[in-house]
N, CA and C atoms as a LAMMPS dump frame, in Angstrom:
ITEM: TIMESTEP
0
ITEM: NUMBER OF ATOMS
669
ITEM: BOX BOUNDS ff ff ff
-5.0000000000000000e+02 5.0000000000000000e+02
-5.0000000000000000e+02 5.0000000000000000e+02
-5.0000000000000000e+02 5.0000000000000000e+02
ITEM: ATOMS id mol type element x y z
1 1 1 N 1.065 121.395 -344.735
2 1 2 C 0.705 121.875 -346.08
3 1 3 C -0.54 122.764 -346.059
4 2 1 N -0.826 123.365 -344.93
5 2 2 C -1.912 124.334 -344.837
6 2 3 C -3.242 123.82 -345.391
7 3 1 N -3.613 122.611 -345.027
8 3 2 C -4.9 122.066 -345.424
9 3 3 C -4.944 121.463 -346.805
10 4 1 N -3.809 121.42 -347.512
11 4 2 C -3.798 120.9 -348.881
12 4 3 C -4.252 119.449 -348.936
13 5 1 N -3.676 118.599 -348.108
14 5 2 C -4.009 117.174 -348.132
15 5 3 C -5.473 116.942 -347.774
16 6 1 N -6.001 117.7 -346.813
17 6 2 C -7.349 117.463 -346.314
18 6 3 C -8.434 118.116 -347.173
19 7 1 N -8.166 119.313 -347.708
20 7 2 C -9.233 120.084 -348.338
21 7 3 C -9.049 120.351 -349.829
22 8 1 N -7.853 120.198 -350.327
23 8 2 C -7.574 120.626 -351.7
24 8 3 C -7.254 119.469 -352.637
25 9 1 N -6.385 118.594 -352.242
26 9 2 C -5.799 117.584 -353.124
27 9 3 C -6.833 116.831 -353.949
28 10 1 N -7.897 116.358 -353.323
29 10 2 C -8.888 115.539 -354.025
30 10 3 C -9.834 116.353 -354.899
31 11 1 N -9.714 117.672 -354.86
32 11 2 C -10.609 118.535 -355.643
33 11 3 C -9.954 119.062 -356.917
34 12 1 N -8.73 118.692 -357.17
35 12 2 C -8.005 119.204 -358.328
36 12 3 C -8.364 118.448 -359.597
37 13 1 N -8.533 119.174 -360.694
38 13 2 C -8.607 118.525 -361.999
39 13 3 C -8.011 119.459 -363.04
40 14 1 N -7.885 118.97 -364.273
41 14 2 C -7.13 119.68 -365.305
42 14 3 C -7.998 120.073 -366.491
43 15 1 N -7.606 121.163 -367.131
44 15 2 C -8.212 121.602 -368.378
45 15 3 C -7.092 121.992 -369.339
46 16 1 N -7.364 121.874 -370.632
47 16 2 C -6.417 122.339 -371.639
48 16 3 C -7.088 123.461 -372.414
49 17 1 N -6.319 124.473 -372.761
50 17 2 C -6.866 125.607 -373.496
51 17 3 C -5.799 126.137 -374.447
52 18 1 N -6.209 127.024 -375.33
53 18 2 C -5.261 127.664 -376.233
54 18 3 C -4.483 128.72 -375.471
55 19 1 N -3.189 128.756 -375.68
56 19 2 C -2.325 129.649 -374.904
57 19 3 C -2.262 131.064 -375.462
58 20 1 N -2.782 131.286 -376.657
59 20 2 C -2.682 132.609 -377.278
60 20 3 C -3.42 133.658 -376.453
61 21 1 N -2.771 134.789 -376.238
62 21 2 C -3.386 135.888 -375.523
63 21 3 C -3.597 135.632 -374.051
64 22 1 N -2.82 134.696 -373.486
65 22 2 C -3.006 134.336 -372.085
66 22 3 C -1.911 134.915 -371.195
67 23 1 N -1.288 135.999 -371.645
68 23 2 C -0.202 136.572 -370.851
69 23 3 C -0.659 136.934 -369.442
70 24 1 N -1.95 137.297 -369.339
71 24 2 C -2.458 137.683 -368.026
72 24 3 C -2.583 136.486 -367.088
73 25 1 N -2.331 135.287 -367.619
74 25 2 C -2.438 134.08 -366.813
75 25 3 C -1.1 133.708 -366.179
76 26 1 N -0.141 134.578 -366.231
77 26 2 C 1.175 134.262 -365.677
78 26 3 C 1.106 133.905 -364.205
79 27 1 N 0.115 134.424 -363.508
80 27 2 C -0.016 134.133 -362.087
81 27 3 C -0.67 132.81 -361.784
82 28 1 N -1.072 132.088 -362.841
83 28 2 C -1.729 130.799 -362.657
84 28 3 C -0.725 129.657 -362.677
85 29 1 N -1.068 128.584 -361.994
86 29 2 C -0.316 127.336 -362.148
87 29 3 C -0.621 126.798 -363.54
88 30 1 N 0.392 126.638 -364.369
89 30 2 C 0.137 126.158 -365.721
90 30 3 C 1.387 125.497 -366.295
91 31 1 N 1.166 124.682 -367.295
92 31 2 C 2.247 124.072 -368.063
93 31 3 C 1.948 124.331 -369.528
94 32 1 N 2.799 125.081 -370.202
95 32 2 C 2.571 125.444 -371.588
96 32 3 C 3.421 124.595 -372.511
97 33 1 N 2.776 124.083 -373.563
98 33 2 C 3.466 123.306 -374.583
99 33 3 C 3.071 123.878 -375.938
100 34 1 N 3.954 124.69 -376.497
101 34 2 C 3.701 125.409 -377.738
102 34 3 C 2.409 126.219 -377.623
103 35 1 N 1.387 125.914 -378.412
104 35 2 C 0.192 126.761 -378.405
105 35 3 C -0.89 126.259 -377.455
106 36 1 N -0.564 125.283 -376.615
107 36 2 C -1.544 124.728 -375.683
108 36 3 C -1.102 124.954 -374.246
109 37 1 N -2.067 125.161 -373.383
110 37 2 C -1.778 125.416 -371.982
111 37 3 C -2.605 124.482 -371.102
112 38 1 N -1.926 123.803 -370.19
113 38 2 C -2.573 122.94 -369.215
114 38 3 C -2.727 123.732 -367.925
115 39 1 N -3.965 123.829 -367.439
116 39 2 C -4.231 124.582 -366.21
117 39 3 C -4.953 123.686 -365.219
118 40 1 N -4.911 124.083 -363.974
119 40 2 C -5.467 123.287 -362.883
120 40 3 C -6.622 124.06 -362.248
121 41 1 N -7.728 123.354 -362.015
122 41 2 C -8.909 123.985 -361.44
123 41 3 C -9.369 123.2 -360.217
124 42 1 N -10.009 123.903 -359.293
125 42 2 C -10.604 123.26 -358.121
126 42 3 C -12.058 122.933 -358.409
127 43 1 N -12.478 121.704 -358.151
128 43 2 C -13.883 121.351 -358.297
129 43 3 C -14.67 121.906 -357.123
130 44 1 N -15.947 122.015 -357.315
131 44 2 C -16.818 122.63 -356.332
132 44 3 C -17.591 123.731 -357.015
133 45 1 N -18.897 123.698 -356.962
134 45 2 C -19.72 124.593 -357.78
135 45 3 C -19.703 126.025 -357.266
136 46 1 N -19.52 126.955 -358.185
137 46 2 C -19.526 128.382 -357.881
138 46 3 C -20.853 128.964 -358.38
139 47 1 N -21.746 129.301 -357.462
140 47 2 C -23.07 129.787 -357.83
141 47 3 C -23.001 131.074 -358.652
142 48 1 N -22.059 131.947 -358.314
143 48 2 C -21.966 133.231 -358.996
144 48 3 C -21.687 133.063 -360.479
145 49 1 N -20.726 132.193 -360.809
146 49 2 C -20.331 132.019 -362.203
147 49 3 C -20.955 130.785 -362.848
148 50 1 N -21.762 130.049 -362.086
149 50 2 C -22.457 128.872 -362.605
150 50 3 C -21.484 127.876 -363.231
151 51 1 N -20.388 127.628 -362.528
152 51 2 C -19.409 126.659 -363.009
153 51 3 C -18.53 126.24 -361.84
154 52 1 N -17.546 125.357 -362.141
155 52 2 C -16.64 124.915 -361.084
156 52 3 C -15.812 126.081 -360.556
157 53 1 N -15.215 125.88 -359.405
158 53 2 C -14.422 126.925 -358.757
159 53 3 C -13.23 127.335 -359.62
160 54 1 N -12.539 128.356 -359.171
161 54 2 C -11.536 129.013 -359.984
162 54 3 C -10.275 128.216 -360.262
163 55 1 N -9.478 128.774 -361.185
164 55 2 C -8.196 128.197 -361.544
165 55 3 C -7.193 128.41 -360.419
166 56 1 N -6.321 127.442 -360.239
167 56 2 C -5.333 127.492 -359.158
168 56 3 C -4.237 128.494 -359.512
169 57 1 N -3.886 129.341 -358.565
170 57 2 C -2.855 130.356 -358.772
171 57 3 C -1.556 129.959 -358.071
172 58 1 N -0.483 130.606 -358.482
173 58 2 C 0.809 130.366 -357.834
174 58 3 C 0.784 130.866 -356.388
175 59 1 N 0.002 131.899 -356.147
176 59 2 C -0.135 132.401 -354.779
177 59 3 C -0.769 131.344 -353.877
178 60 1 N -1.774 130.639 -354.4
179 60 2 C -2.392 129.56 -353.629
180 60 3 C -1.4 128.434 -353.373
181 61 1 N -0.621 128.091 -354.395
182 61 2 C 0.381 127.04 -354.232
183 61 3 C 1.363 127.399 -353.126
184 62 1 N 1.777 128.657 -353.105
185 62 2 C 2.709 129.105 -352.073
186 62 3 C 2.067 128.998 -350.691
187 63 1 N 0.79 129.351 -350.613
188 63 2 C 0.071 129.259 -349.34
189 63 3 C -0.027 127.807 -348.877
190 64 1 N -0.287 126.902 -349.829
191 64 2 C -0.403 125.478 -349.478
192 64 3 C 0.956 124.844 -349.217
193 65 1 N 2.012 125.476 -349.713
194 65 2 C 3.344 124.94 -349.511
195 65 3 C 3.667 123.756 -350.393
196 66 1 N 3.206 123.795 -351.655
197 66 2 C 3.472 122.692 -352.581
198 66 3 C 4.119 123.22 -353.852
199 67 1 N 4.842 122.336 -354.532
200 67 2 C 5.472 122.66 -355.804
201 67 3 C 4.505 122.366 -356.947
202 68 1 N 4.732 123.037 -358.073
203 68 2 C 3.87 122.851 -359.238
204 68 3 C 3.865 121.398 -359.708
205 69 1 N 5.012 120.747 -359.668
206 69 2 C 5.092 119.351 -360.1
207 69 3 C 4.149 118.471 -359.285
208 70 1 N 4.103 118.683 -357.982
209 70 2 C 3.218 117.905 -357.109
210 70 3 C 1.759 118.211 -357.42
211 71 1 N 1.455 119.486 -357.631
212 71 2 C 0.088 119.897 -357.948
213 71 3 C -0.429 119.167 -359.179
214 72 1 N 0.362 119.153 -360.243
215 72 2 C -0.087 118.528 -361.479
216 72 3 C -0.107 117.007 -361.369
217 73 1 N 0.801 116.425 -360.632
218 73 2 C 0.748 114.979 -360.402
219 73 3 C -0.547 114.593 -359.702
220 74 1 N -0.923 115.353 -358.686
221 74 2 C -2.153 115.065 -357.949
222 74 3 C -3.382 115.283 -358.829
223 75 1 N -3.345 116.324 -359.653
224 75 2 C -4.474 116.601 -360.537
225 75 3 C -4.634 115.505 -361.584
226 76 1 N -3.519 115.023 -362.155
227 76 2 C -3.598 113.921 -363.113
228 76 3 C -4.139 112.661 -362.444
229 77 1 N -3.717 112.395 -361.228
230 77 2 C -4.217 111.22 -360.509
231 77 3 C -5.727 111.301 -360.345
232 78 1 N -6.242 112.479 -360.036
233 78 2 C -7.686 112.661 -359.914
234 78 3 C -8.386 112.46 -361.249
235 79 1 N -7.79 112.972 -362.317
236 79 2 C -8.396 112.825 -363.638
237 79 3 C -8.548 111.356 -364.006
238 80 1 N -7.492 110.581 -363.816
239 80 2 C -7.552 109.165 -364.179
240 80 3 C -8.504 108.388 -363.282
241 81 1 N -8.623 108.8 -362.022
242 81 2 C -9.505 108.098 -361.09
243 81 3 C -10.971 108.468 -361.293
244 82 1 N -11.239 109.73 -361.603
245 82 2 C -12.618 110.219 -361.634
246 82 3 C -13.135 110.546 -363.034
247 83 1 N -12.243 110.873 -363.961
248 83 2 C -12.633 111.235 -365.321
249 83 3 C -11.68 110.558 -366.305
250 84 1 N -11.615 109.236 -366.293
251 84 2 C -10.603 108.526 -367.084
252 84 3 C -10.795 108.71 -368.586
253 85 1 N -9.721 108.536 -369.36
254 85 2 C -9.821 108.685 -370.811
255 85 3 C -10.642 107.575 -371.44
256 86 1 N -11.347 107.942 -372.499
257 86 2 C -12.147 106.996 -373.273
258 86 3 C -11.78 107.181 -374.741
259 87 1 N -11.471 106.082 -375.414
260 87 2 C -11.169 106.096 -376.846
261 87 3 C -12.192 105.226 -377.557
262 88 1 N -12.948 105.822 -378.465
263 88 2 C -14 105.103 -379.188
264 88 3 C -13.894 105.392 -380.68
265 89 1 N -14.427 104.47 -381.497
266 89 2 C -14.551 104.836 -382.894
267 89 3 C -15.709 105.829 -383.006
268 90 1 N -15.801 106.482 -384.146
269 90 2 C -16.739 107.597 -384.271
270 90 3 C -18.181 107.152 -384.07
271 91 1 N -18.505 105.961 -384.536
272 91 2 C -19.874 105.452 -384.4
273 91 3 C -20.258 105.288 -382.935
274 92 1 N -19.359 104.707 -382.145
275 92 2 C -19.643 104.534 -380.719
276 92 3 C -19.69 105.878 -379.997
277 93 1 N -18.821 106.795 -380.398
278 93 2 C -18.829 108.119 -379.773
279 93 3 C -20.142 108.84 -380.058
280 94 1 N -20.627 108.722 -381.282
281 94 2 C -21.889 109.363 -381.658
282 94 3 C -23.046 108.8 -380.842
283 95 1 N -22.969 107.501 -380.527
284 95 2 C -24.015 106.858 -379.74
285 95 3 C -23.78 106.906 -378.247
286 96 1 N -22.72 107.613 -377.813
287 96 2 C -22.367 107.724 -376.389
288 96 3 C -22.167 106.346 -375.75
289 97 1 N -21.556 105.451 -376.506
290 97 2 C -21.302 104.098 -376.001
291 97 3 C -19.953 104.065 -375.283
292 98 1 N -19.92 104.655 -374.099
293 98 2 C -18.663 104.795 -373.366
294 98 3 C -18.11 103.458 -372.886
295 99 1 N -18.961 102.424 -372.886
296 99 2 C -18.469 101.108 -372.477
297 99 3 C -17.612 100.47 -373.569
298 100 1 N -17.624 101.034 -374.773
299 100 2 C -16.801 100.525 -375.872
300 100 3 C -15.461 101.26 -375.903
301 101 1 N -14.807 101.268 -374.774
302 101 2 C -13.548 101.997 -374.621
303 101 3 C -12.387 101.144 -375.112
304 102 1 N -11.808 101.521 -376.221
305 102 2 C -10.721 100.747 -376.812
306 102 3 C -9.532 100.647 -375.859
307 103 1 N -9.317 101.679 -375.063
308 103 2 C -8.189 101.662 -374.126
309 103 3 C -8.332 100.576 -373.072
310 104 1 N -9.562 100.146 -372.81
311 104 2 C -9.808 99.137 -371.782
312 104 3 C -9.925 97.735 -372.361
313 105 1 N -9.841 97.61 -373.686
314 105 2 C -10.001 96.317 -374.341
315 105 3 C -8.68 95.577 -374.426
316 106 1 N -8.744 94.267 -374.323
317 106 2 C -7.576 93.434 -374.56
318 106 3 C -7.383 93.3 -376.062
319 107 1 N -6.165 93.516 -376.504
320 107 2 C -5.894 93.378 -377.934
321 107 3 C -5.796 91.904 -378.292
322 108 1 N -6.612 91.477 -379.236
323 108 2 C -6.646 90.08 -379.657
324 108 3 C -6.127 89.962 -381.093
325 109 1 N -5.867 88.713 -381.503
326 109 2 C -5.408 88.492 -382.873
327 109 3 C -6.454 88.968 -383.863
328 110 1 N -7.719 88.563 -383.602
329 110 2 C -8.804 89.056 -384.434
330 110 3 C -9.212 90.43 -383.902
331 111 1 N -9.177 91.416 -384.78
332 111 2 C -9.448 92.775 -384.351
333 111 3 C -10.91 92.911 -383.946
334 112 1 N -11.152 93.443 -382.779
335 112 2 C -12.528 93.604 -382.319
336 112 3 C -12.987 95.047 -382.492
337 113 1 N -12.146 95.872 -383.134
338 113 2 C -12.571 97.21 -383.518
339 113 3 C -12.016 97.49 -384.908
340 114 1 N -12.521 98.498 -385.552
341 114 2 C -12.142 98.773 -386.934
342 114 3 C -10.94 99.706 -386.964
343 115 1 N -9.762 99.176 -387.183
344 115 2 C -8.573 100.034 -387.211
345 115 3 C -8.511 100.872 -388.484
346 116 1 N -9.38 100.582 -389.449
347 116 2 C -9.396 101.386 -390.664
348 116 3 C -10.488 102.453 -390.617
349 117 1 N -11.137 102.599 -389.445
350 117 2 C -12.145 103.651 -389.314
351 117 3 C -11.487 105.002 -389.54
352 118 1 N -12.23 105.928 -390.122
353 118 2 C -11.653 107.232 -390.422
354 118 3 C -11.25 107.983 -389.156
355 119 1 N -12.153 108.017 -388.195
356 119 2 C -11.897 108.799 -386.988
357 119 3 C -12.145 107.988 -385.725
358 120 1 N -11.328 108.263 -384.734
359 120 2 C -11.585 107.81 -383.371
360 120 3 C -11.702 109.059 -382.506
361 121 1 N -12.391 108.937 -381.398
362 121 2 C -12.606 110.077 -380.513
363 121 3 C -11.958 109.79 -379.167
364 122 1 N -11.08 110.684 -378.736
365 122 2 C -10.459 110.598 -377.416
366 122 3 C -11.11 111.65 -376.525
367 123 1 N -11.712 111.195 -375.429
368 123 2 C -12.459 112.089 -374.563
369 123 3 C -12.543 111.465 -373.175
370 124 1 N -13.532 111.884 -372.385
371 124 2 C -13.9 111.181 -371.166
372 124 3 C -15.422 111.177 -371.097
373 125 1 N -15.996 110.703 -370.017
374 125 2 C -17.456 110.624 -369.962
375 125 3 C -18.077 111.829 -369.264
376 126 1 N -17.295 112.91 -369.124
377 126 2 C -17.82 114.122 -368.496
378 126 3 C -17.574 115.323 -369.408
379 127 1 N -16.51 116.062 -369.158
380 127 2 C -16.168 117.205 -369.995
381 127 3 C -14.665 117.442 -369.923
382 128 1 N -14.188 118.35 -370.74
383 128 2 C -12.758 118.668 -370.812
384 128 3 C -11.911 117.42 -371.105
385 129 1 N -12.442 116.539 -371.954
386 129 2 C -11.727 115.31 -372.282
387 129 3 C -10.531 115.506 -373.183
388 130 1 N -10.438 116.667 -373.867
389 130 2 C -9.296 116.916 -374.747
390 130 3 C -7.992 117.015 -373.981
391 131 1 N -8.084 117.146 -372.669
392 131 2 C -6.873 117.244 -371.846
393 131 3 C -5.965 116.034 -372.033
394 132 1 N -6.539 114.898 -372.452
395 132 2 C -5.727 113.686 -372.572
396 132 3 C -4.78 113.703 -373.769
397 133 1 N -4.93 114.68 -374.669
398 133 2 C -3.911 114.802 -375.719
399 133 3 C -2.616 115.359 -375.139
400 134 1 N -2.673 115.853 -373.915
401 134 2 C -1.482 116.368 -373.232
402 134 3 C -0.804 115.303 -372.385
403 135 1 N -1.381 114.097 -372.354
404 135 2 C -0.81 113.013 -371.553
405 135 3 C -0.133 112.01 -372.472
406 136 1 N 1.178 111.945 -372.402
407 136 2 C 1.939 111.082 -373.315
408 136 3 C 1.56 109.623 -373.171
409 137 1 N 1.318 109.165 -371.95
410 137 2 C 0.99 107.757 -371.731
411 137 3 C -0.323 107.384 -372.412
412 138 1 N -1.299 108.286 -372.386
413 138 2 C -2.583 108.016 -373.035
414 138 3 C -2.431 107.959 -374.546
415 139 1 N -1.662 108.881 -375.12
416 139 2 C -1.44 108.843 -376.563
417 139 3 C -0.653 107.605 -376.966
418 140 1 N 0.322 107.215 -376.158
419 140 2 C 1.105 106.028 -376.476
420 140 3 C 0.225 104.783 -376.462
421 141 1 N -0.632 104.675 -375.458
422 141 2 C -1.527 103.522 -375.379
423 141 3 C -2.509 103.524 -376.545
424 142 1 N -2.994 104.701 -376.924
425 142 2 C -3.896 104.811 -378.071
426 142 3 C -3.197 104.361 -379.348
427 143 1 N -1.948 104.788 -379.526
428 143 2 C -1.184 104.405 -380.713
429 143 3 C -0.94 102.903 -380.752
430 144 1 N -0.681 102.308 -379.6
431 144 2 C -0.468 100.866 -379.539
432 144 3 C -1.75 100.112 -379.86
433 145 1 N -2.865 100.564 -379.316
434 145 2 C -4.143 99.905 -379.57
435 145 3 C -4.556 100.021 -381.033
436 146 1 N -4.3 101.161 -381.638
437 146 2 C -4.689 101.386 -383.026
438 146 3 C -3.597 100.982 -384.002
439 147 1 N -2.43 100.616 -383.459
440 147 2 C -1.328 100.059 -384.236
441 147 3 C -0.818 101.025 -385.307
442 148 1 N -0.45 102.227 -384.867
443 148 2 C 0.118 103.17 -385.814
444 148 3 C 0.391 104.518 -385.176
445 149 1 N 1.117 105.358 -385.916
446 149 2 C 1.262 106.741 -385.495
447 149 3 C -0.083 107.441 -385.639
448 150 1 N -0.261 108.525 -384.911
449 150 2 C -1.569 109.168 -384.851
450 150 3 C -1.529 110.587 -385.409
451 151 1 N -2.587 110.946 -386.111
452 151 2 C -2.86 112.331 -386.445
453 151 3 C -3.913 112.805 -385.453
454 152 1 N -3.613 113.902 -384.76
455 152 2 C -4.464 114.377 -383.667
456 152 3 C -5.141 115.674 -384.101
457 153 1 N -6.482 115.649 -384.108
458 153 2 C -7.27 116.788 -384.566
459 153 3 C -8.114 117.312 -383.411
460 154 1 N -7.814 118.493 -382.897
461 154 2 C -8.596 119.027 -381.778
462 154 3 C -9.997 119.421 -382.229
463 155 1 N -11.013 118.814 -381.626
464 155 2 C -12.394 119.14 -381.965
465 155 3 C -12.931 120.252 -381.074
466 156 1 N -12.5 120.262 -379.827
467 156 2 C -12.911 121.278 -378.855
468 156 3 C -12.106 121.016 -377.589
469 157 1 N -12.382 121.776 -376.525
470 157 2 C -11.719 121.489 -375.257
471 157 3 C -12.216 120.182 -374.659
472 158 1 N -13.273 119.614 -375.25
473 158 2 C -13.877 118.409 -374.688
474 158 3 C -13.454 117.121 -375.396
475 159 1 N -13.114 117.191 -376.676
476 159 2 C -12.799 115.99 -377.455
477 159 3 C -11.677 116.279 -378.444
478 160 1 N -10.928 115.234 -378.768
479 160 2 C -10.021 115.298 -379.911
480 160 3 C -10.277 114.082 -380.786
481 161 1 N -10.116 114.266 -382.099
482 161 2 C -10.237 113.16 -383.037
483 161 3 C -8.843 112.606 -383.323
484 162 1 N -8.762 111.302 -383.408
485 162 2 C -7.515 110.634 -383.769
486 162 3 C -7.708 109.898 -385.082
487 163 1 N -6.708 109.953 -385.924
488 163 2 C -6.661 109.153 -387.14
489 163 3 C -5.364 108.368 -387.135
490 164 1 N -5.417 107.154 -387.651
491 164 2 C -4.188 106.392 -387.824
492 164 3 C -3.474 106.939 -389.056
493 165 1 N -2.221 107.309 -388.898
494 165 2 C -1.457 107.875 -390.009
495 165 3 C -1.312 106.853 -391.125
496 166 1 N -1.568 107.306 -392.325
497 166 2 C -1.391 106.433 -393.486
498 166 3 C -0.967 107.287 -394.675
499 167 1 N -0.405 106.637 -395.651
500 167 2 C 0.069 107.34 -396.839
501 167 3 C -1.103 107.976 -397.573
502 168 1 N -0.904 109.181 -398.013
503 168 2 C -1.921 109.845 -398.817
504 168 3 C -2.869 110.745 -398.055
505 169 1 N -2.717 110.832 -396.732
506 169 2 C -3.583 111.74 -395.976
507 169 3 C -3.318 113.187 -396.404
508 170 1 N -4.37 113.914 -396.686
509 170 2 C -4.26 115.31 -397.1
510 170 3 C -4.289 116.184 -395.848
511 171 1 N -3.115 116.591 -395.388
512 171 2 C -3.024 117.338 -394.139
513 171 3 C -3.696 118.707 -394.231
514 172 1 N -3.596 119.345 -395.383
515 172 2 C -4.218 120.661 -395.522
516 172 3 C -5.738 120.554 -395.497
517 173 1 N -6.257 119.485 -396.06
518 173 2 C -7.709 119.279 -396.007
519 173 3 C -8.156 119.035 -394.569
520 174 1 N -7.371 118.262 -393.831
521 174 2 C -7.69 118.028 -392.421
522 174 3 C -7.626 119.329 -391.633
523 175 1 N -6.607 120.137 -391.912
524 175 2 C -6.47 121.414 -391.218
525 175 3 C -7.673 122.317 -391.509
526 176 1 N -8.092 122.347 -392.774
527 176 2 C -9.252 123.155 -393.145
528 176 3 C -10.505 122.656 -392.435
529 177 1 N -10.608 121.329 -392.294
530 177 2 C -11.759 120.762 -391.598
531 177 3 C -11.799 121.164 -390.138
532 178 1 N -10.63 121.142 -389.496
533 178 2 C -10.553 121.56 -388.09
534 178 3 C -10.923 123.036 -387.968
535 179 1 N -10.404 123.857 -388.875
536 179 2 C -10.693 125.295 -388.84
537 179 3 C -12.192 125.549 -388.985
538 180 1 N -12.812 124.865 -389.947
539 180 2 C -14.244 125.059 -390.166
540 180 3 C -15.083 124.576 -388.997
541 181 1 N -14.72 123.418 -388.449
542 181 2 C -15.467 122.879 -387.313
543 181 3 C -15.36 123.793 -386.104
544 182 1 N -14.189 124.376 -385.907
545 182 2 C -13.999 125.271 -384.764
546 182 3 C -14.916 126.487 -384.836
547 183 1 N -15.239 126.941 -386.05
548 183 2 C -16.119 128.106 -386.196
549 183 3 C -17.57 127.75 -385.93
550 184 1 N -17.875 126.455 -385.84
551 184 2 C -19.248 126.029 -385.558
552 184 3 C -19.497 125.833 -384.07
553 185 1 N -18.416 125.79 -383.278
554 185 2 C -18.544 125.588 -381.836
555 185 3 C -18.558 126.931 -381.112
556 186 1 N -19.12 126.957 -379.903
557 186 2 C -19.03 128.183 -379.096
558 186 3 C -17.568 128.557 -378.862
559 187 1 N -17.295 129.838 -378.812
560 187 2 C -15.923 130.308 -378.625
561 187 3 C -15.307 129.761 -377.342
562 188 1 N -16.136 129.542 -376.33
563 188 2 C -15.634 129.034 -375.052
564 188 3 C -15.114 127.603 -375.16
565 189 1 N -15.516 126.875 -376.223
566 189 2 C -15.083 125.488 -376.407
567 189 3 C -13.871 125.367 -377.323
568 190 1 N -13.413 126.487 -377.874
569 190 2 C -12.312 126.47 -378.846
570 190 3 C -11.008 126.009 -378.198
571 191 1 N -10.262 125.16 -378.922
572 191 2 C -8.958 124.714 -378.442
573 191 3 C -7.829 125.14 -379.369
574 192 1 N -7.86 124.695 -380.632
575 192 2 C -6.737 124.998 -381.519
576 192 3 C -7.118 124.756 -382.969
577 193 1 N -6.544 125.563 -383.873
578 193 2 C -6.694 125.338 -385.307
579 193 3 C -5.551 124.5 -385.865
580 194 1 N -4.568 124.193 -385.042
581 194 2 C -3.441 123.373 -385.486
582 194 3 C -3.848 121.898 -385.532
583 195 1 N -3.098 121.125 -386.315
584 195 2 C -3.226 119.67 -386.267
585 195 3 C -1.868 119.105 -385.844
586 196 1 N -1.88 117.909 -385.306
587 196 2 C -0.702 117.369 -384.625
588 196 3 C -0.438 115.93 -385.074
589 197 1 N 0.797 115.503 -384.841
590 197 2 C 1.185 114.126 -385.132
591 197 3 C 1.839 113.531 -383.898
592 198 1 N 1.403 112.328 -383.527
593 198 2 C 2.047 111.609 -382.429
594 198 3 C 2.816 110.434 -383.005
595 199 1 N 4.106 110.394 -382.724
596 199 2 C 4.987 109.32 -383.18
597 199 3 C 5.17 108.327 -382.041
598 200 1 N 4.708 107.123 -382.242
599 200 2 C 4.745 106.146 -381.143
600 200 3 C 6.153 105.623 -380.872
601 201 1 N 7.068 105.783 -381.808
602 201 2 C 8.442 105.326 -381.584
603 201 3 C 9.26 106.352 -380.801
604 202 1 N 9.074 107.619 -381.112
605 202 2 C 9.823 108.668 -380.413
606 202 3 C 9.054 109.242 -379.231
607 203 1 N 7.772 108.873 -379.123
608 203 2 C 6.911 109.381 -378.04
609 203 3 C 6.778 110.9 -378.11
610 204 1 N 6.691 111.428 -379.319
611 204 2 C 6.621 112.878 -379.502
612 204 3 C 5.287 113.297 -380.108
613 205 1 N 4.72 114.349 -379.554
614 205 2 C 3.571 115.018 -380.151
615 205 3 C 4.061 116.322 -380.749
616 206 1 N 3.82 116.525 -382.048
617 206 2 C 4.342 117.701 -382.744
618 206 3 C 3.248 118.381 -383.542
619 207 1 N 3.359 119.699 -383.655
620 207 2 C 2.509 120.44 -384.571
621 207 3 C 2.929 120.11 -385.999
622 208 1 N 1.973 119.813 -386.859
623 208 2 C 2.268 119.597 -388.272
624 208 3 C 2.261 120.96 -388.958
625 209 1 N 3.384 121.391 -389.514
626 209 2 C 3.456 122.725 -390.124
627 209 3 C 2.451 122.877 -391.256
628 210 1 N 1.834 124.028 -391.331
629 210 2 C 0.831 124.257 -392.362
630 210 3 C 1.411 124.568 -393.717
631 211 1 N 2.661 124.975 -393.769
632 211 2 C 3.241 125.409 -395.029
633 211 3 C 3.729 124.256 -395.895
634 212 1 N 3.958 123.095 -395.285
635 212 2 C 4.469 121.95 -396.037
636 212 3 C 3.587 120.751 -395.731
637 213 1 N 2.784 120.332 -396.692
638 213 2 C 1.825 119.269 -396.455
639 213 3 C 2.487 117.968 -396.051
640 214 1 N 3.572 117.645 -396.722
641 214 2 C 4.144 116.323 -396.514
642 214 3 C 5.075 116.249 -395.316
643 215 1 N 5.495 117.408 -394.779
644 215 2 C 6.423 117.387 -393.656
645 215 3 C 5.685 116.982 -392.399
646 216 1 N 6.227 116.031 -391.676
647 216 2 C 5.502 115.487 -390.543
648 216 3 C 6.161 115.789 -389.21
649 217 1 N 7.372 116.274 -389.229
650 217 2 C 8.05 116.609 -387.974
651 217 3 C 7.999 118.113 -387.798
652 218 1 N 7.358 118.55 -386.715
653 218 2 C 7.192 119.975 -386.507
654 218 3 C 7.726 120.406 -385.164
655 219 1 N 7.046 121.369 -384.559
656 219 2 C 7.432 121.861 -383.242
657 219 3 C 7.08 120.811 -382.202
658 220 1 N 8.072 120.328 -381.5
659 220 2 C 7.85 119.255 -380.54
660 220 3 C 7.151 119.804 -379.307
661 221 1 N 6.036 119.167 -378.926
662 221 2 C 5.314 119.579 -377.733
663 221 3 C 5.871 118.905 -376.505
664 222 1 N 6.211 117.632 -376.619
665 222 2 C 6.891 116.971 -375.513
666 222 3 C 7.639 115.777 -376.049
667 223 1 N 8.562 115.306 -375.253
668 223 2 C 9.323 114.124 -375.663
669 223 3 C 9.856 113.428 -374.428
């Protein structure tokens, strides 16, 4: 595998970004789901650009002799091992209380977290934590822990907010909130102005259409 196992495999990690205007990224290893794009990057500091090393290209994959499916499987394994998902209520997230990870808690009869909290934050303890909205298993576990379908609000490439779906939620107000919040963040942190719904029974993440407030089934991102 041309050094893949020895020099590359353990350095892979994932980022999620908005797919709009990314036609020039066709040469990159990526998985696109509607308006979101999952890309793979090599860790290792690049002094010139003051950030991690570059995005993995299809040319590199060909050189290493690996398929895209294997690349992303290895990258996800690294993410869970080194940058695992963290789900907190908003208060704990604000206080950086990463030890209050709902995903790691045993569900008891007496609720040890507030399932009626307005917002929960899905992230990790480093950066690019919003990538976990692209992982069905993480969303399913979040839905099970919070005991309901989820409304998914992208805050940035680093975090997403989750709400437990309930009757009377004003989807257009939530959409406006996401739009406004996105204008307060640096452009480099922007992810999406869309809002999403995760159905724990069908295991589907869908865009909630903006034209119909009450309609909850939209463009399916995965199933």
